[in-house]
C-alpha positions in Angstrom: -36.0 18.9 -9.3 -34.0 16.2 -7.5 -33.4 14.4 -10.8 -32.2 17.7 -12.4 -29.7 18.2 -9.5 -28.4 14.6 -9.9 -27.8 15.3 -13.6 -26.0 18.5 -12.8 -23.8 16.8 -10.3 -23.0 13.9 -12.7 -22.0 16.3 -15.4 -19.8 18.3 -13.0 -18.2 15.1 -11.7 -17.5 13.9 -15.3 -15.9 17.2 -16.1 -13.8 17.2 -13.0 -12.6 13.6 -13.7 -11.8 14.5 -17.3 -9.7 17.5 -16.3 -8.0 16.3 -13.1 -7.5 12.6 -14.0 -7.7 12.1 -17.7 -5.7 15.2 -18.7 -3.5 15.5 -15.6 0.2 14.9 -16.3 0.6 13.1 -13.0 -1.5 10.2 -14.3 -0.2 9.9 -17.8 2.6 7.4 -17.1 1.3 4.0 -18.4 2.4 2.2 -15.3 0.3 4.4 -13.0 -3.0 2.6 -12.5 -5.3 5.6 -12.3 -5.1 6.0 -16.1 -7.2 2.9 -16.4 -10.0 3.6 -14.0 -13.6 2.9 -14.8 -16.7 2.0 -12.9 -19.1 -0.8 -13.6 -20.2 -2.2 -10.2 -17.4 -0.6 -8.1 -18.0 2.4 -6.0 -15.5 4.5 -7.9 -12.9 3.5 -10.6 -11.8 0.2 -8.9 -13.2 -2.0 -11.6 -10.8 -0.5 -14.2 -7.8 -0.7 -11.9 -8.5 -4.4 -11.0 -8.9 -5.2 -14.7 -5.6 -3.5 -15.5 -3.7 -5.3 -12.7 -4.8 -8.7 -14.0 -4.1 -7.7 -17.6 -0.5 -7.3 -16.5 -0.3 -10.2 -14.0 -2.6 -12.7 -15.7 -4.9 -14.8 -13.6 -4.5 -18.2 -11.9 -7.7 -19.6 -10.3 -9.9 -16.5 -10.9 -11.0 -16.8 -7.3 -11.9 -13.7 -5.2 -12.9 -13.0 -1.6 -14.6 -9.8 -0.6 -15.0 -8.9 3.1 -17.8 -6.3 3.3 -19.6 -7.2 0.1 -22.8 -5.2 0.7 -25.8 -6.3 -1.3 -23.6 -7.1 -4.3 -24.8 -4.1 -6.4 -21.8 -2.0 -5.5 -18.5 -3.7 -4.6 -15.1 -4.6 -6.0 -15.9 -8.2 -7.2 -19.3 -8.2 -8.8 -17.7 -7.3 -12.1 -15.4 -10.3 -11.7 -18.3 -12.6 -10.9 -20.2 -11.8 -14.1 -16.9 -12.3 -16.0 -16.5 -16.0 -15.0 -14.7 -15.6 -11.8 -15.9 -17.4 -8.6 -15.5 -16.6 -5.0 -16.8 -15.8 -1.5 -18.7 -12.8 -0.2 -18.6 -12.1 3.5 -21.2 -9.7 4.9 -22.5 -9.3 8.4 -25.7 -7.4 7.6 -28.5 -10.0 7.4 -30.8 -7.8 5.3 -28.1 -7.4 2.7 -27.5 -11.2 2.8 -31.2 -11.8 2.0 -30.8 -9.6 -1.1 -27.7 -11.4 -2.2 -29.4 -14.8 -1.8 -32.4 -13.7 -3.7 -30.9 -11.9 -6.6 -27.6 -13.8 -7.0 -29.2 -17.2 -6.7 -28.1 -18.4 -10.1 -24.5 -17.8 -9.2 -24.9 -19.5 -5.8 -26.7 -22.5 -7.4 -23.9 -22.8 -10.0 -21.4 -22.7 -7.1 -19.7 -19.6 -8.5 -20.6 -17.7 -5.4 -20.6 -18.6 -1.7 -22.1 -16.2 0.8 -21.1 -16.0 4.4 -23.3 -14.0 6.9 -20.9 -13.2 9.7 -19.1 -10.5 11.5 -15.4 -10.8 10.7 -12.8 -10.5 13.5 -9.1 -11.0 13.8 -9.8 -14.2 15.8 -12.3 -15.9 13.3 -10.9 -14.8 9.9 -8.7 -17.8 9.3 -11.2 -20.4 10.5 -13.8 -18.6 8.3 -11.6 -19.0 5.3 -10.9 -22.6 6.1 -14.6 -23.4 6.5 -15.3 -21.8 3.1 -12.5 -23.9 1.5 -10.8 -20.8 0.2 -7.5 -21.7 -1.7 -4.3 -20.7 0.1 -3.3 -18.7 -2.9 -6.1 -17.0 -4.8 -6.2 -14.0 -7.1 -7.9 -11.2 -5.3 -8.8 -10.3 -1.7 -10.9 -7.1 -1.1 -11.3 -5.7 2.5 -13.8 -2.9 3.1 -15.3 -3.0 6.5 -14.8 0.7 7.6 -12.9 -0.1 10.7 -10.7 -3.1 11.5 -9.5 -3.5 7.9 -5.8 -3.3 9.0 -6.3 -5.9 11.7 -8.1 -8.3 9.5 -5.3 -8.3 6.9 -2.6 -8.7 9.4 -4.4 -11.7 10.9 -4.2 -13.6 7.6 -1.1 -15.7 8.2 -1.8 -18.9 6.1 -3.5 -17.3 3.1 -1.5 -15.4 0.5 -3.7 -13.8 -2.2 -1.9 -12.4 -5.2 -3.6 -9.0 -5.1 -5.1 -7.2 -2.1 -7.5 -4.2 -2.3 -8.0 -2.5 1.0 -9.7 0.7 2.1 -7.4 3.4 3.6 -8.0 6.5 5.6 -7.1 9.2 3.1 -7.7 12.0 5.5 -4.4 11.4 7.2 -2.2 12.3 4.3 0.6 10.3 2.7 3.2 10.1 5.5 1.5 9.8 8.9 1.5 6.4 10.6 -1.9 5.7 12.3 -4.0 2.6 12.9 -7.4 2.6 14.6 -7.3 0.6 17.8 -8.7 -2.8 17.3 -12.4 -3.1 18.4 -14.1 -6.4 17.7 -17.5 -4.7 17.8 -16.7 -1.5 15.9 -19.4 -0.1 13.7 -18.6 2.7 11.2 -20.0 6.1 12.5 -19.4 8.0 9.2 -16.5 10.0 10.6 -12.8 9.7 9.8 -12.2 7.4 12.7 -11.7 4.2 10.8 -9.1 1.9 9.2 -5.5 3.0 8.9 -3.4 5.5 7.1 -1.8 4.7 3.8 1.7 4.8 5.3 0.7 2.3 7.9 -0.8 0.0 5.3 2.3 0.3 3.2 4.4 -0.8 6.2 2.1 -3.6 6.9 2.2 -4.7 3.3 6.0 -4.8 3.4 5.8 -7.1 6.5 3.4 -9.4 4.8 5.3 -9.5 1.5 3.3 -7.0 -0.6 4.1 -3.8 -2.4 1.8 -0.8 -2.7 1.2 -0.2 -6.4 -1.6 2.4 -6.5 -4.7 4.0 -5.0 -8.0 4.9 -6.5 -8.4 8.6 -7.6 -11.2 8.9 -5.1 -8.9 8.3 -2.2 -10.8 5.2 -1.0 -8.9 2.0 -1.9 -5.2 1.0 -2.0 -3.9 -1.8 -4.2 -1.2 -4.2 -3.1 0.5 -7.0 -5.1 2.6 -9.8 -3.7 6.3 -9.2 -4.0 7.0 -12.2 -6.3 4.6 -10.8 -8.9 5.5 -7.1 -9.2 8.7 -7.3 -11.3 8.9 -4.2 -13.5 5.2 -4.0 -14.4 4.2 -1.3 -11.9 5.3 2.2 -11.1 8.1 2.8 -8.6 8.7 3.8 -5.8 6.1 1.6 -4.0 5.4 4.2 -1.3 2.5 6.0 0.1 4.1 9.3 -0.9 4.0 8.2 -4.5 0.4 6.9 -4.6 -1.6 8.7 -1.9 -4.8 10.3 -3.2 -6.7 12.7 -1.0 -10.3 12.0 -0.1 -12.5 12.8 -3.1 -15.7 11.2 -1.9 -17.7 13.9 -3.7 -16.9 12.0 -6.9 -19.4 9.3 -5.9 -22.1 8.8 -8.5 -23.9 5.9 -10.3 -23.4 5.9 -14.0 -25.8 4.7 -16.7 -29.3 3.5 -16.0 -30.4 2.8 -12.5 -29.3 -0.6 -11.4 -31.8 -3.4 -11.2 -31.2 -6.8 -9.5 -33.2 -8.5 -12.2 -30.2 -8.1 -14.4 -28.4 -11.0 -12.6 -31.3 -13.4 -13.2 -30.3 -13.8 -16.8 -26.7 -14.9 -16.2 
């Protein structure tokens, strides 16, 4: 019965996405990133957006950093890893780290992936990057820690990634300015008390030298590109009002066959 319900949900979600995203006039402009969404290992359509961004920008060192990587089966950079990128995953949950070390061992041995088991704070982030020998300029930074995301990004003074993917609090709409008070021991409680509004992230991005260029249709992640790279390749205006997507967390689903860690043993 549970399997039947999952199938019904998946069919309903696909129908909704087809109508509200694929056929919606709002998303037909070729410069709007949602048009290119697809899911491989990302939670929603982030894999497709990331691919489209780099198809426009090109890559340099193909280096990524993901803060809040989970067990590696569902994040924003696993698809990059299996496509000849390299980088660093930072995750505080030791049980998830054990899974990464076990099932991504071939990438770790080949020095394509470094794994850090630590709780990231605004105080330790730069030293953590330094100890991991992360390049000052690298292609992609992803921040998804369900809390202090804003404060982690603003604490990166020395490092200037070309693209930043960061979770935003979609429940606050496109124009409200709000940032969760910094709490070095914050743990997500599955409420809307987390992160920052999209408008506050837009303003922070401006201060740090980045432009907001889009959000995932699910209303989960915002995408920023360094000012010197944007040119005329992305949709204007670079504002939260233009790109905000409401929370559509009900679109969560896993497509295709159930995921199996053994898949990574053959890379």
